[in-house]
N, CA, C and O atoms as a Maestro MAE file, in Angstrom:
{
 s_m_m2io_version
 :::
 2.0.0
}

f_m_ct {
 s_m_title
 :::
 protein
 m_atom[244] {
  # First column is atom index #
  i_m_mmod_type
  r_m_x_coord
  r_m_y_coord
  r_m_z_coord
  i_m_residue_number
  s_m_chain_name
  s_m_pdb_residue_name
  s_m_pdb_atom_name
  i_m_atomic_number
  :::
  1 25 132.923 12.182 122.223 1 A "MET " " N  " 7
  2 3 132.499 12.389 123.892 1 A "MET " " CA " 6
  3 2 130.842 12.747 124.106 1 A "MET " " C  " 6
  4 15 130.220 13.494 123.352 1 A "MET " " O  " 8
  5 25 130.358 12.172 125.094 2 A "LEU " " N  " 7
  6 3 129.067 12.479 125.300 2 A "LEU " " CA " 6
  7 2 129.150 13.618 126.223 2 A "LEU " " C  " 6
  8 15 129.953 13.696 127.153 2 A "LEU " " O  " 8
  9 25 128.295 14.472 125.916 3 A "THR " " N  " 7
  10 3 128.298 15.547 126.799 3 A "THR " " CA " 6
  11 2 127.380 15.441 127.976 3 A "THR " " C  " 6
  12 15 126.621 14.490 127.789 3 A "THR " " O  " 8
  13 25 127.144 16.059 129.147 4 A "ARG " " N  " 7
  14 3 126.415 15.947 130.278 4 A "ARG " " CA " 6
  15 2 124.675 15.605 129.714 4 A "ARG " " C  " 6
  16 15 123.973 14.651 130.048 4 A "ARG " " O  " 8
  17 25 124.362 16.634 128.862 5 A "ARG " " N  " 7
  18 3 123.278 16.837 128.561 5 A "ARG " " CA " 6
  19 2 122.513 15.520 128.109 5 A "ARG " " C  " 6
  20 15 121.555 14.975 128.657 5 A "ARG " " O  " 8
  21 25 123.293 15.111 126.803 6 A "THR " " N  " 7
  22 3 123.321 14.009 125.826 6 A "THR " " CA " 6
  23 2 123.094 12.528 126.872 6 A "THR " " C  " 6
  24 15 122.286 11.624 126.660 6 A "THR " " O  " 8
  25 25 123.946 12.618 127.873 7 A "ALA " " N  " 7
  26 3 123.937 11.421 128.464 7 A "ALA " " CA " 6
  27 2 122.397 11.297 129.303 7 A "ALA " " C  " 6
  28 15 121.804 10.225 129.423 7 A "ALA " " O  " 8
  29 25 121.969 12.418 129.768 8 A "LEU " " N  " 7
  30 3 120.966 12.274 130.707 8 A "LEU " " CA " 6
  31 2 119.757 12.413 129.904 8 A "LEU " " C  " 6
  32 15 118.697 12.089 130.440 8 A "LEU " " O  " 8
  33 25 119.744 12.910 128.520 9 A "LEU " " N  " 7
  34 3 118.474 12.519 127.456 9 A "LEU " " CA " 6
  35 2 118.761 11.149 127.324 9 A "LEU " " C  " 6
  36 15 118.028 10.447 128.021 9 A "LEU " " O  " 8
  37 25 119.606 10.537 126.644 10 A "SER " " N  " 7
  38 3 119.661 9.061 126.461 10 A "SER " " CA " 6
  39 2 119.289 8.335 127.829 10 A "SER " " C  " 6
  40 15 118.373 7.527 127.673 10 A "SER " " O  " 8
  41 25 119.687 8.406 128.904 11 A "SER " " N  " 7
  42 3 118.992 7.772 129.901 11 A "SER " " CA " 6
  43 2 117.520 7.797 129.954 11 A "SER " " C  " 6
  44 15 116.789 6.815 129.828 11 A "SER " " O  " 8
  45 25 117.142 9.059 130.162 12 A "LEU " " N  " 7
  46 3 115.639 9.329 130.304 12 A "LEU " " CA " 6
  47 2 114.930 8.634 129.124 12 A "LEU " " C  " 6
  48 15 113.728 8.434 129.297 12 A "LEU " " O  " 8
  49 25 115.512 8.197 127.851 13 A "ILE " " N  " 7
  50 3 114.757 7.447 126.596 13 A "ILE " " CA " 6
  51 2 114.864 6.361 126.874 13 A "ILE " " C  " 6
  52 15 113.943 5.657 126.460 13 A "ILE " " O  " 8
  53 25 115.887 5.699 127.618 14 A "ALA " " N  " 7
  54 3 116.093 4.140 127.824 14 A "ALA " " CA " 6
  55 2 115.016 3.980 129.134 14 A "ALA " " C  " 6
  56 15 114.175 3.089 129.256 14 A "ALA " " O  " 8
  57 25 115.218 4.834 129.854 15 A "MET " " N  " 7
  58 3 114.078 4.507 131.319 15 A "MET " " CA " 6
  59 2 112.811 4.687 130.806 15 A "MET " " C  " 6
  60 15 112.046 4.019 131.502 15 A "MET " " O  " 8
  61 25 112.221 5.252 129.945 16 A "GLY " " N  " 7
  62 3 110.889 5.705 129.359 16 A "GLY " " CA " 6
  63 2 110.640 4.377 128.431 16 A "GLY " " C  " 6
  64 15 109.497 3.920 128.411 16 A "GLY " " O  " 8
  65 25 111.680 3.735 127.653 17 A "ALA " " N  " 7
  66 3 111.378 2.444 126.648 17 A "ALA " " CA " 6
  67 2 111.268 1.061 127.630 17 A "ALA " " C  " 6
  68 15 110.723 0.040 127.209 17 A "ALA " " O  " 8
  69 25 111.749 1.139 128.749 18 A "LEU " " N  " 7
  70 3 111.464 -0.149 129.546 18 A "LEU " " CA " 6
  71 2 110.234 0.015 130.581 18 A "LEU " " C  " 6
  72 15 109.761 -0.999 131.093 18 A "LEU " " O  " 8
  73 25 109.819 1.042 130.828 19 A "SER " " N  " 7
  74 3 108.622 1.189 131.320 19 A "SER " " CA " 6
  75 2 107.009 1.277 130.693 19 A "SER " " C  " 6
  76 15 105.918 1.317 131.261 19 A "SER " " O  " 8
  77 25 107.401 1.289 129.270 20 A "VAL " " N  " 7
  78 3 106.269 0.817 128.422 20 A "VAL " " CA " 6
  79 2 105.872 -0.458 128.629 20 A "VAL " " C  " 6
  80 15 106.734 -1.335 128.674 20 A "VAL " " O  " 8
  81 25 104.396 -0.806 128.803 21 A "SER " " N  " 7
  82 3 104.084 -2.211 128.876 21 A "SER " " CA " 6
  83 2 102.309 -1.891 128.237 21 A "SER " " C  " 6
  84 15 101.560 -0.972 128.569 21 A "SER " " O  " 8
  85 25 102.087 -2.871 127.374 22 A "PRO " " N  " 7
  86 3 100.450 -3.037 126.827 22 A "PRO " " CA " 6
  87 2 99.695 -2.515 128.046 22 A "PRO " " C  " 6
  88 15 100.073 -2.576 129.216 22 A "PRO " " O  " 8
  89 25 98.474 -1.951 127.537 23 A "ALA " " N  " 7
  90 3 97.401 -1.487 128.087 23 A "ALA " " CA " 6
  91 2 96.643 -2.560 128.364 23 A "ALA " " C  " 6
  92 15 96.507 -3.375 127.451 23 A "ALA " " O  " 8
  93 25 95.897 -2.851 129.811 24 A "SER " " N  " 7
  94 3 95.138 -3.899 129.975 24 A "SER " " CA " 6
  95 2 93.644 -3.332 130.599 24 A "SER " " C  " 6
  96 15 93.266 -3.577 131.745 24 A "SER " " O  " 8
  97 25 92.976 -2.628 129.728 25 A "ALA " " N  " 7
  98 3 91.951 -2.152 130.219 25 A "ALA " " CA " 6
  99 2 90.703 -2.659 129.792 25 A "ALA " " C  " 6
  100 15 90.595 -3.125 128.657 25 A "ALA " " O  " 8
  101 25 89.708 -2.618 130.608 26 A "GLU " " N  " 7
  102 3 88.177 -3.344 130.427 26 A "GLU " " CA " 6
  103 2 87.618 -2.551 129.150 26 A "GLU " " C  " 6
  104 15 87.929 -1.369 129.004 26 A "GLU " " O  " 8
  105 25 86.874 -3.141 128.317 27 A "PRO " " N  " 7
  106 3 85.756 -2.605 127.362 27 A "PRO " " CA " 6
  107 2 85.466 -1.271 128.000 27 A "PRO " " C  " 6
  108 15 85.465 -1.264 129.231 27 A "PRO " " O  " 8
  109 25 85.206 -0.071 127.332 28 A "LYS " " N  " 7
  110 3 84.117 0.858 127.939 28 A "LYS " " CA " 6
  111 2 82.833 0.753 127.365 28 A "LYS " " C  " 6
  112 15 82.813 0.509 126.159 28 A "LYS " " O  " 8
  113 25 81.762 0.880 127.948 29 A "LYS " " N  " 7
  114 3 80.070 0.833 127.542 29 A "LYS " " CA " 6
  115 2 79.653 2.569 127.632 29 A "LYS " " C  " 6
  116 15 78.564 2.997 127.248 29 A "LYS " " O  " 8
  117 25 80.597 3.318 128.135 30 A "ASP " " N  " 7
  118 3 80.012 4.813 128.282 30 A "ASP " " CA " 6
  119 2 81.063 5.673 127.919 30 A "ASP " " C  " 6
  120 15 82.202 5.296 128.198 30 A "ASP " " O  " 8
  121 25 80.935 6.577 127.444 31 A "PHE " " N  " 7
  122 3 81.822 7.808 127.020 31 A "PHE " " CA " 6
  123 2 81.410 9.064 127.159 31 A "PHE " " C  " 6
  124 15 80.201 9.292 127.136 31 A "PHE " " O  " 8
  125 25 82.194 9.937 127.300 32 A "LYS " " N  " 7
  126 3 81.821 11.497 127.671 32 A "LYS " " CA " 6
  127 2 82.328 12.032 126.292 32 A "LYS " " C  " 6
  128 15 83.315 11.564 125.725 32 A "LYS " " O  " 8
  129 25 81.641 12.949 125.853 33 A "VAL " " N  " 7
  130 3 82.191 13.844 124.417 33 A "VAL " " CA " 6
  131 2 82.269 15.325 125.126 33 A "VAL " " C  " 6
  132 15 81.347 15.763 125.814 33 A "VAL " " O  " 8
  133 25 83.320 15.940 124.907 34 A "ALA " " N  " 7
  134 3 83.356 17.493 124.877 34 A "ALA " " CA " 6
  135 2 83.933 17.961 123.843 34 A "ALA " " C  " 6
  136 15 84.647 17.271 123.115 34 A "ALA " " O  " 8
  137 25 83.703 19.114 123.670 35 A "TRP " " N  " 7
  138 3 84.399 19.916 122.575 35 A "TRP " " CA " 6
  139 2 84.159 21.243 122.798 35 A "TRP " " C  " 6
  140 15 83.292 21.522 123.627 35 A "TRP " " O  " 8
  141 25 84.867 22.308 122.115 36 A "SER " " N  " 7
  142 3 85.345 23.744 122.332 36 A "SER " " CA " 6
  143 2 85.232 24.454 121.106 36 A "SER " " C  " 6
  144 15 85.997 24.262 120.162 36 A "SER " " O  " 8
  145 25 84.113 25.428 121.097 37 A "ILE " " N  " 7
  146 3 84.248 26.721 120.076 37 A "ILE " " CA " 6
  147 2 85.179 27.156 119.474 37 A "ILE " " C  " 6
  148 15 85.818 27.900 120.219 37 A "ILE " " O  " 8
  149 25 85.662 27.078 118.372 38 A "TYR " " N  " 7
  150 3 86.511 27.646 117.320 38 A "TYR " " CA " 6
  151 2 85.819 29.172 117.225 38 A "TYR " " C  " 6
  152 15 84.821 29.265 116.510 38 A "TYR " " O  " 8
  153 25 86.253 30.243 117.840 39 A "ALA " " N  " 7
  154 3 85.557 31.347 117.318 39 A "ALA " " CA " 6
  155 2 85.847 31.814 116.419 39 A "ALA " " C  " 6
  156 15 85.343 32.930 116.287 39 A "ALA " " O  " 8
  157 25 86.720 31.383 115.330 40 A "GLY " " N  " 7
  158 3 86.908 31.741 114.043 40 A "GLY " " CA " 6
  159 2 85.750 31.410 113.043 40 A "GLY " " C  " 6
  160 15 85.511 32.088 112.043 40 A "GLY " " O  " 8
  161 25 85.143 30.432 113.375 41 A "TRP " " N  " 7
  162 3 83.921 29.921 112.741 41 A "TRP " " CA " 6
  163 2 82.669 30.537 112.983 41 A "TRP " " C  " 6
  164 15 81.787 30.417 112.132 41 A "TRP " " O  " 8
  165 25 82.444 31.242 114.124 42 A "MET " " N  " 7
  166 3 81.159 31.808 114.456 42 A "MET " " CA " 6
  167 2 80.860 32.866 113.632 42 A "MET " " C  " 6
  168 15 79.710 33.234 113.875 42 A "MET " " O  " 8
  169 25 81.355 33.495 112.802 43 A "PRO " " N  " 7
  170 3 80.666 34.433 111.719 43 A "PRO " " CA " 6
  171 2 80.267 33.601 110.728 43 A "PRO " " C  " 6
  172 15 79.181 33.999 110.307 43 A "PRO " " O  " 8
  173 25 80.659 32.577 110.126 44 A "TRP " " N  " 7
  174 3 80.274 31.823 109.269 44 A "TRP " " CA " 6
  175 2 78.931 31.302 109.275 44 A "TRP " " C  " 6
  176 15 78.263 31.182 108.248 44 A "TRP " " O  " 8
  177 25 78.490 30.955 110.560 45 A "GLY " " N  " 7
  178 3 76.972 30.767 110.949 45 A "GLY " " CA " 6
  179 2 76.052 31.727 110.993 45 A "GLY " " C  " 6
  180 15 74.858 31.451 110.870 45 A "GLY " " O  " 8
  181 25 76.534 33.101 111.191 46 A "TYR " " N  " 7
  182 3 75.845 34.141 111.122 46 A "TYR " " CA " 6
  183 2 75.541 34.307 109.473 46 A "TYR " " C  " 6
  184 15 74.425 34.485 108.986 46 A "TYR " " O  " 8
  185 25 76.790 34.206 108.745 47 A "VAL " " N  " 7
  186 3 76.390 34.511 107.266 47 A "VAL " " CA " 6
  187 2 75.458 33.566 106.502 47 A "VAL " " C  " 6
  188 15 74.769 33.943 105.554 47 A "VAL " " O  " 8
  189 25 75.480 32.355 106.959 48 A "ALA " " N  " 7
  190 3 74.741 31.424 106.305 48 A "ALA " " CA " 6
  191 2 73.202 31.500 107.120 48 A "ALA " " C  " 6
  192 15 72.191 31.221 106.476 48 A "ALA " " O  " 8
  193 25 73.137 31.765 108.094 49 A "ASP " " N  " 7
  194 3 71.513 32.297 108.498 49 A "ASP " " CA " 6
  195 2 70.902 33.203 108.065 49 A "ASP " " C  " 6
  196 15 69.690 33.308 108.256 49 A "ASP " " O  " 8
  197 25 71.647 34.119 107.340 50 A "HIS " " N  " 7
  198 3 71.301 35.578 107.129 50 A "HIS " " CA " 6
  199 2 71.306 35.578 105.661 50 A "HIS " " C  " 6
  200 15 70.943 36.615 105.105 50 A "HIS " " O  " 8
  201 25 71.610 34.718 105.053 51 A "GLY " " N  " 7
  202 3 71.488 34.836 103.391 51 A "GLY " " CA " 6
  203 2 72.852 35.861 102.790 51 A "GLY " " C  " 6
  204 15 72.745 36.405 101.691 51 A "GLY " " O  " 8
  205 25 73.746 35.986 103.400 52 A "ILE " " N  " 7
  206 3 74.555 36.863 103.117 52 A "ILE " " CA " 6
  207 2 75.714 36.506 102.103 52 A "ILE " " C  " 6
  208 15 76.240 37.281 101.304 52 A "ILE " " O  " 8
  209 25 76.047 34.951 102.336 53 A "ALA " " N  " 7
  210 3 76.735 34.161 101.227 53 A "ALA " " CA " 6
  211 2 76.037 33.989 100.132 53 A "ALA " " C  " 6
  212 15 76.738 33.559 99.216 53 A "ALA " " O  " 8
  213 25 74.757 34.178 99.814 54 A "GLN " " N  " 7
  214 3 74.176 34.203 98.488 54 A "GLN " " CA " 6
  215 2 74.121 35.564 97.841 54 A "GLN " " C  " 6
  216 15 73.711 35.662 96.684 54 A "GLN " " O  " 8
  217 25 74.485 36.542 98.476 55 A "LYS " " N  " 7
  218 3 74.741 37.943 97.854 55 A "LYS " " CA " 6
  219 2 76.079 38.144 97.032 55 A "LYS " " C  " 6
  220 15 76.218 38.784 95.990 55 A "LYS " " O  " 8
  221 25 76.921 37.523 97.668 56 A "TRP " " N  " 7
  222 3 78.414 37.271 97.275 56 A "TRP " " CA " 6
  223 2 78.648 36.798 95.836 56 A "TRP " " C  " 6
  224 15 78.311 35.663 95.499 56 A "TRP " " O  " 8
  225 25 79.188 37.605 95.037 57 A "PRO " " N  " 7
  226 3 79.518 36.975 93.451 57 A "PRO " " CA " 6
  227 2 80.467 35.597 93.701 57 A "PRO " " C  " 6
  228 15 81.311 35.372 94.569 57 A "PRO " " O  " 8
  229 25 80.035 34.869 92.711 58 A "LYS " " N  " 7
  230 3 80.635 33.646 92.561 58 A "LYS " " CA " 6
  231 2 82.140 33.562 91.973 58 A "LYS " " C  " 6
  232 15 82.555 34.193 91.001 58 A "LYS " " O  " 8
  233 25 82.669 32.897 92.551 59 A "ASN " " N  " 7
  234 3 84.061 33.060 92.271 59 A "ASN " " CA " 6
  235 2 84.476 32.503 90.569 59 A "ASN " " C  " 6
  236 15 84.188 31.327 90.342 59 A "ASN " " O  " 8
  237 25 85.051 33.212 89.548 60 A "THR " " N  " 7
  238 3 84.881 32.570 88.245 60 A "THR " " CA " 6
  239 2 86.201 32.331 87.827 60 A "THR " " C  " 6
  240 15 86.515 32.232 86.641 60 A "THR " " O  " 8
  241 25 87.090 32.223 88.898 61 A "ALA " " N  " 7
  242 3 88.349 31.998 88.357 61 A "ALA " " CA " 6
  243 2 88.807 30.404 88.494 61 A "ALA " " C  " 6
  244 15 89.900 30.036 88.062 61 A "ALA " " O  " 8
  :::
 }
 m_bond[243] {
  # First column is bond index #
  i_m_from
  i_m_to
  i_m_order
  :::
  1 1 2 1
  2 2 3 1
  3 3 4 2
  4 3 5 1
  5 5 6 1
  6 6 7 1
  7 7 8 2
  8 7 9 1
  9 9 10 1
  10 10 11 1
  11 11 12 2
  12 11 13 1
  13 13 14 1
  14 14 15 1
  15 15 16 2
  16 15 17 1
  17 17 18 1
  18 18 19 1
  19 19 20 2
  20 19 21 1
  21 21 22 1
  22 22 23 1
  23 23 24 2
  24 23 25 1
  25 25 26 1
  26 26 27 1
  27 27 28 2
  28 27 29 1
  29 29 30 1
  30 30 31 1
  31 31 32 2
  32 31 33 1
  33 33 34 1
  34 34 35 1
  35 35 36 2
  36 35 37 1
  37 37 38 1
  38 38 39 1
  39 39 40 2
  40 39 41 1
  41 41 42 1
  42 42 43 1
  43 43 44 2
  44 43 45 1
  45 45 46 1
  46 46 47 1
  47 47 48 2
  48 47 49 1
  49 49 50 1
  50 50 51 1
  51 51 52 2
  52 51 53 1
  53 53 54 1
  54 54 55 1
  55 55 56 2
  56 55 57 1
  57 57 58 1
  58 58 59 1
  59 59 60 2
  60 59 61 1
  61 61 62 1
  62 62 63 1
  63 63 64 2
  64 63 65 1
  65 65 66 1
  66 66 67 1
  67 67 68 2
  68 67 69 1
  69 69 70 1
  70 70 71 1
  71 71 72 2
  72 71 73 1
  73 73 74 1
  74 74 75 1
  75 75 76 2
  76 75 77 1
  77 77 78 1
  78 78 79 1
  79 79 80 2
  80 79 81 1
  81 81 82 1
  82 82 83 1
  83 83 84 2
  84 83 85 1
  85 85 86 1
  86 86 87 1
  87 87 88 2
  88 87 89 1
  89 89 90 1
  90 90 91 1
  91 91 92 2
  92 91 93 1
  93 93 94 1
  94 94 95 1
  95 95 96 2
  96 95 97 1
  97 97 98 1
  98 98 99 1
  99 99 100 2
  100 99 101 1
  101 101 102 1
  102 102 103 1
  103 103 104 2
  104 103 105 1
  105 105 106 1
  106 106 107 1
  107 107 108 2
  108 107 109 1
  109 109 110 1
  110 110 111 1
  111 111 112 2
  112 111 113 1
  113 113 114 1
  114 114 115 1
  115 115 116 2
  116 115 117 1
  117 117 118 1
  118 118 119 1
  119 119 120 2
  120 119 121 1
  121 121 122 1
  122 122 123 1
  123 123 124 2
  124 123 125 1
  125 125 126 1
  126 126 127 1
  127 127 128 2
  128 127 129 1
  129 129 130 1
  130 130 131 1
  131 131 132 2
  132 131 133 1
  133 133 134 1
  134 134 135 1
  135 135 136 2
  136 135 137 1
  137 137 138 1
  138 138 139 1
  139 139 140 2
  140 139 141 1
  141 141 142 1
  142 142 143 1
  143 143 144 2
  144 143 145 1
  145 145 146 1
  146 146 147 1
  147 147 148 2
  148 147 149 1
  149 149 150 1
  150 150 151 1
  151 151 152 2
  152 151 153 1
  153 153 154 1
  154 154 155 1
  155 155 156 2
  156 155 157 1
  157 157 158 1
  158 158 159 1
  159 159 160 2
  160 159 161 1
  161 161 162 1
  162 162 163 1
  163 163 164 2
  164 163 165 1
  165 165 166 1
  166 166 167 1
  167 167 168 2
  168 167 169 1
  169 169 170 1
  170 170 171 1
  171 171 172 2
  172 171 173 1
  173 173 174 1
  174 174 175 1
  175 175 176 2
  176 175 177 1
  177 177 178 1
  178 178 179 1
  179 179 180 2
  180 179 181 1
  181 181 182 1
  182 182 183 1
  183 183 184 2
  184 183 185 1
  185 185 186 1
  186 186 187 1
  187 187 188 2
  188 187 189 1
  189 189 190 1
  190 190 191 1
  191 191 192 2
  192 191 193 1
  193 193 194 1
  194 194 195 1
  195 195 196 2
  196 195 197 1
  197 197 198 1
  198 198 199 1
  199 199 200 2
  200 199 201 1
  201 201 202 1
  202 202 203 1
  203 203 204 2
  204 203 205 1
  205 205 206 1
  206 206 207 1
  207 207 208 2
  208 207 209 1
  209 209 210 1
  210 210 211 1
  211 211 212 2
  212 211 213 1
  213 213 214 1
  214 214 215 1
  215 215 216 2
  216 215 217 1
  217 217 218 1
  218 218 219 1
  219 219 220 2
  220 219 221 1
  221 221 222 1
  222 222 223 1
  223 223 224 2
  224 223 225 1
  225 225 226 1
  226 226 227 1
  227 227 228 2
  228 227 229 1
  229 229 230 1
  230 230 231 1
  231 231 232 2
  232 231 233 1
  233 233 234 1
  234 234 235 1
  235 235 236 2
  236 235 237 1
  237 237 238 1
  238 238 239 1
  239 239 240 2
  240 239 241 1
  241 241 242 1
  242 242 243 1
  243 243 244 2
  :::
 }
}
């Protein structure tokens, strides 16, 4: 027996499947690129610029 939630979910999936159509867009000639800085990588630039990494012992494992 279908529950109300299962029936609703299956009907939403069916409606989504029916509305899918192939895209018909013109080829793009211009693009915009954006990025965000990941703060976790910020110290590595400082380490490389100041030669700190060269002072660290090499991994011998």
